[in-house]
N, C-alpha and C positions, 0 to 999 in steps of 0.2 A: 686546654682543649688541643686535641691532636690536629695536625695539619690536614689530614684526610677529612676530619669532621668539618673544619672550616671550609674546605673546598666543596664539600657536599652541601653545605648550607648557603652557599652563594647562589643566587637565583638567576643571574644573567651572564651571558658570554662576555659582555663588556666588563662587568664587575670582576669576573674571573681574570680577564686579560689585565685589568688595572691592578688586581692583587698580585698577579705573577710579576708584573713589571716592577712593583715595589719590592717584592720578595727576592727576585733573581736578577742577576746581571744580564745585559743583552746577550752575551755569549752563552750563558746558561740556558736562556730561553731558546736561542737558536739551536743549541745542541739537542734540547728536548724535542723541538719541532723536527729536526733532522732525523732523530731516532724514530719518531712517530711515522714519518714518511717512509723510512726504510721498512718499518714493521708492516705498513699497509701494502707495500709492493711485495714483500716476502709472503704475506698472507694471500695475496691475489695469485701469486705463482706465475710461472712462465718466464721468469727472468733469472739469469745467473747472478751470483754475487757481484761479479765484475760489471755486468750490465747495470745493476742497481747503483753501484758505486759511481759509475760513469754518468749515469743519468742525473743523480743527485749531487754530483761533484763532492763526493765524500770518499773516505778510505774503505777498502775492503775489510779492514779491521773493524770499523764501525758496523758494517753490514754483518760480519761474522758475530760480533758481540750481540747485536739485536737478535739475530737468528738463534743464538744459544739460549737467550732468555725467552724468546718466543716459543721455542719448541722443547727445551730440555730442563733448564735450571730455575724456573720461576714458579711463582704462585699463580701463573696463568693470567697475570694482569693484562698483558698485551692482548691475549686471546679473548678475554672477557670483554675488553673495550672494543675490539675489532668486531666481535659478534653483535654488539649492541649498535654499531655504526652502520 
């Protein structure tokens, strides 16, 4: 079974959190959460990459990478998720 199928079939936020804690290291989870926060701020607009990096205490490289996948090089995973939220 594919990972995406497993995630789709989990019915509660707590169960998803528990699964991710078992699957990923704390730093991997932190990195994913950071990228998600960057994506939300980019999608909202009105802030520079430097502002976002400063606000989230991350690097401008992380902001740039997320922006690249948000707008140019992706299967629009970020955009699809953001539009649902």
